C-alpha positions in Angstrom: 63.4 152.5 95.0 64.7 151.0 98.2 62.2 150.2 100.9 62.9 151.5 104.4 61.2 148.4 105.7 63.5 145.5 106.8 62.5 141.9 106.9 64.1 139.9 109.6 66.2 136.9 108.7 64.2 133.7 108.6 64.5 131.5 111.6 63.8 127.9 112.5 63.2 125.4 109.7 63.0 128.1 107.0 66.5 129.4 107.7 68.0 126.1 106.5 65.8 125.7 103.5 67.7 125.4 100.2 67.1 128.2 97.6 68.4 129.1 94.2 70.2 132.4 93.7 70.0 133.9 90.2 70.4 137.1 88.3 69.0 138.3 85.0 71.0 139.5 82.0 69.2 138.8 78.8 68.3 135.5 80.3 68.1 133.9 83.8 71.6 132.8 85.0 71.6 130.6 88.1 74.5 131.4 90.5 74.3 128.8 93.3 72.1 126.9 95.7 72.5 127.9 99.4 70.6 128.1 102.6 67.8 130.7 102.7 69.4 132.7 105.5 72.6 133.0 103.6 70.8 134.0 100.4 69.0 136.9 102.3 72.4 138.1 103.6 73.9 137.9 100.1 70.9 139.8 98.6 71.4 142.6 101.1 75.1 142.9 100.2 74.3 142.9 96.5 71.8 145.7 96.9 74.3 147.7 98.9 76.8 147.4 96.0 74.2 148.4 93.4 73.5 144.9 92.1 70.4 142.8 92.2 70.0 139.1 92.6 66.9 137.0 92.9 66.0 134.2 95.3 63.8 131.3 94.2 62.7 128.0 95.5 65.1 125.2 94.3 62.5 123.6 92.1 61.6 126.8 90.2 61.9 126.6 86.4 63.6 129.7 85.1 62.8 130.1 81.4 
């Protein structure tokens, strides 16, 4: 289910925070590290194309 609510893009210090983008296919597969603001934009594009990616803090242990 897609929520009709939209979160604004982060601003200030949070926009430049580094995050890990990953997806899950039988196991967690890290894609890349990027700025939080870019990760949110990429997530929105993925959802529009029918895919799903996940955004985590860079120190998150995916097991």
